[in-house]
C-alpha positions as CSV (number, residue, x, y, z in Angstrom):
1,X,82.0,93.5,53.8
2,X,80.3,92.8,57.4
3,X,83.5,93.7,58.9
4,X,83.3,97.2,57.0
5,X,80.3,98.2,58.0
6,X,81.2,97.3,61.5
7,X,84.0,100.1,60.9
8,X,81.6,102.7,59.0
9,X,79.2,102.2,62.2
10,X,82.2,102.6,64.6
11,X,83.3,105.9,62.7
12,X,79.9,107.3,62.5
13,X,78.8,106.7,65.9
14,X,82.3,108.5,67.5
15,X,81.8,111.4,64.7
16,X,78.0,111.4,66.4
17,X,79.2,111.9,70.0
18,X,82.3,114.1,68.8
19,X,84.9,112.0,69.9
20,X,88.0,111.6,67.8
21,X,90.5,109.1,68.3
22,X,94.3,108.3,68.9
23,X,96.1,105.7,69.6
24,X,99.3,103.3,69.6
25,X,102.6,105.5,70.7
26,X,101.4,109.1,69.2
27,X,101.9,111.9,71.4
28,X,98.9,114.4,72.3
29,X,98.7,118.2,71.0
30,X,98.1,120.9,73.3
31,X,94.7,122.6,72.8
32,X,95.3,125.5,75.1
33,X,98.4,126.8,76.3
34,X,100.1,124.4,79.1
35,X,96.5,122.0,78.6
36,X,97.5,118.7,77.1
37,X,94.6,117.2,75.5
38,X,93.6,113.7,76.7
39,X,95.2,110.5,75.3
40,X,92.0,108.9,73.3
41,X,91.8,105.1,72.8
42,X,88.4,103.8,71.0
43,X,87.8,100.0,71.6
44,X,84.6,98.2,69.4
45,X,83.3,94.9,70.7
46,X,81.8,93.0,68.0
47,X,79.7,90.0,68.7
48,X,80.3,87.6,66.4
49,X,83.8,87.6,64.8
50,X,84.7,84.4,63.3
51,X,86.6,82.4,66.2
52,X,87.0,79.7,63.4
53,X,85.3,77.9,60.1
54,X,82.3,76.7,62.6
55,X,82.1,79.2,65.5
56,X,82.1,82.9,66.2
57,X,82.4,85.0,69.2
58,X,82.9,88.5,70.8
59,X,86.1,90.5,70.3
60,X,88.0,93.9,71.1
61,X,88.8,95.8,68.6
62,X,91.4,99.1,68.8
63,X,89.8,101.6,66.3
64,X,92.3,103.8,64.3
65,X,91.5,106.3,61.3
66,X,92.9,103.2,59.0
67,X,90.5,101.2,60.3
68,X,90.1,98.3,63.0
69,X,93.6,96.9,64.9
70,X,93.9,94.0,67.0
71,X,93.5,94.4,70.8
72,X,96.3,92.2,71.7
73,X,98.8,95.2,72.7
74,X,97.7,98.8,73.7
75,X,100.2,101.2,74.4
76,X,98.9,104.2,76.4
77,X,101.2,107.2,78.1
78,X,101.8,107.5,82.0
79,X,100.6,110.3,84.1
80,X,97.9,111.4,81.3
81,X,94.2,111.4,81.3
82,X,93.3,108.4,79.2
83,X,90.0,109.1,77.3
84,X,88.7,105.5,76.5
85,X,85.3,105.0,74.4
86,X,84.1,101.4,74.1
87,X,81.2,100.8,71.7
88,X,79.7,97.7,72.9
89,X,77.4,95.4,70.2
90,X,77.0,92.9,72.1
91,X,74.4,92.1,74.9
92,X,74.2,91.4,78.3
93,X,75.8,88.3,80.3
94,X,75.5,87.7,84.0
95,X,78.5,88.4,86.1
96,X,79.9,88.2,89.6
97,X,78.8,91.1,91.1
98,X,82.3,92.5,91.9
99,X,83.0,93.5,88.6
100,X,80.0,95.5,88.4
101,X,81.3,98.6,90.0
102,X,83.4,101.3,88.3
103,X,86.8,101.3,89.6
104,X,90.1,103.1,89.0
105,X,88.3,106.1,86.4
106,X,88.7,109.8,87.8
107,X,85.9,109.8,90.3
108,X,85.2,106.0,90.0
109,X,82.4,106.8,87.1
110,X,81.3,106.3,83.3
111,X,79.1,107.9,81.2
112,X,76.8,105.6,78.9
113,X,74.6,106.5,76.2
114,X,72.1,104.1,74.9
115,X,72.5,103.0,71.1
116,X,69.2,103.2,70.7
117,X,67.8,106.5,72.6
118,X,70.8,108.4,72.4
119,X,70.2,109.3,76.4
120,X,73.4,110.0,78.5
121,X,74.0,109.2,81.8
122,X,77.1,108.1,84.4
123,X,76.9,105.7,86.5
124,X,78.8,104.3,89.5
125,X,77.9,100.6,88.7
126,X,75.9,98.5,86.4
127,X,73.7,96.0,87.2
128,X,75.4,92.6,87.2
129,X,72.6,90.5,86.0
130,X,70.9,92.3,83.1
131,X,73.6,95.3,81.8
132,X,76.6,94.1,81.4
133,X,77.9,93.1,78.4
134,X,81.9,92.6,78.9
135,X,84.5,94.3,81.2
136,X,87.5,96.2,80.6
137,X,89.9,95.4,83.6
138,X,93.5,95.3,84.6
139,X,93.6,94.2,88.0
140,X,97.3,94.7,88.3
141,X,96.3,99.0,88.0
142,X,92.9,98.2,90.2
143,X,91.1,99.2,86.6
144,X,87.2,98.0,86.2
145,X,84.9,98.9,83.6
146,X,81.6,97.5,83.6
147,X,80.5,97.4,79.6
148,X,77.3,97.9,79.3
149,X,75.7,96.2,76.6
150,X,74.4,98.2,73.2
151,X,76.1,101.1,74.5
152,X,78.4,103.3,74.2
153,X,80.8,104.5,77.3
154,X,83.3,106.6,77.9
155,X,86.1,106.4,81.2
156,X,88.5,108.9,81.9
157,X,91.7,107.6,84.4
158,X,95.1,108.4,84.6
159,X,97.8,105.2,84.7
160,X,101.2,106.2,87.1
161,X,103.1,102.8,87.2
162,X,105.0,102.0,84.2
163,X,104.9,98.5,82.5
164,X,102.9,95.9,80.9
165,X,100.0,94.6,82.2
166,X,97.1,92.2,81.3
167,X,94.1,93.6,80.5
168,X,90.8,91.1,80.4
169,X,87.2,90.9,80.3
170,X,85.9,89.4,83.3
171,X,82.5,88.6,81.9
172,X,82.5,84.6,81.0
173,X,81.4,85.1,77.6
174,X,83.4,82.6,76.0
175,X,82.9,78.8,74.9
176,X,83.1,75.6,76.9
177,X,81.0,75.1,80.3
178,X,81.6,78.0,82.3
179,X,82.5,80.5,79.3
180,X,85.7,80.7,79.6
181,X,87.4,78.8,76.5
182,X,87.8,80.4,73.4
183,X,87.9,84.2,73.1
184,X,88.2,84.6,77.2
185,X,92.0,82.9,76.4
186,X,92.6,84.5,73.1
187,X,95.0,87.1,72.7
188,X,93.2,90.5,71.3
189,X,89.5,89.4,71.9
190,X,89.0,89.3,75.6
191,X,92.4,89.6,76.4
192,X,95.8,91.2,76.1
193,X,98.3,93.4,77.1
194,X,98.6,97.1,77.9
195,X,102.4,98.6,78.0
196,X,102.2,101.9,80.1
197,X,105.5,103.7,79.3
């Protein structure tokens, strides 16, 4: 029931900001003669997904028209504008400053919409002590997107290299003394693969 409510909230939020979504290996359609539409990927970060019978933790999900799917294996097209929307329902966690800067997006910016006020702004970085809930980082492709806590965020980027790469959250938001266990090392939680083809 809680998962269904999260899916409904995510779909309503996407409708409000006017974003659609297409995932997997679906190809884009043309909106104008010779002008391809960006490939759209929407990710949802939930704060309290059940990890085991006694513990819960944060988790990335891929939002699809059918509902939420695992983020363990994401497929993206090469040499195409990727329009990534991330909906973060989790709070902020201090992280190393190196992950607070936007890298690898078109013009190295993100658009951030506050869940409470609806105010939108662009940013090249977020405060690493108070604003960041998670990151979406592919180190092999020099892509780092700091994700604000309790915001909807959009970034556009182009991947020019084919292959399979690891994406991960660089915020220590798991279990254990350093926060690096549990969801941090679980595929489809705070890490997974991106196949670019």
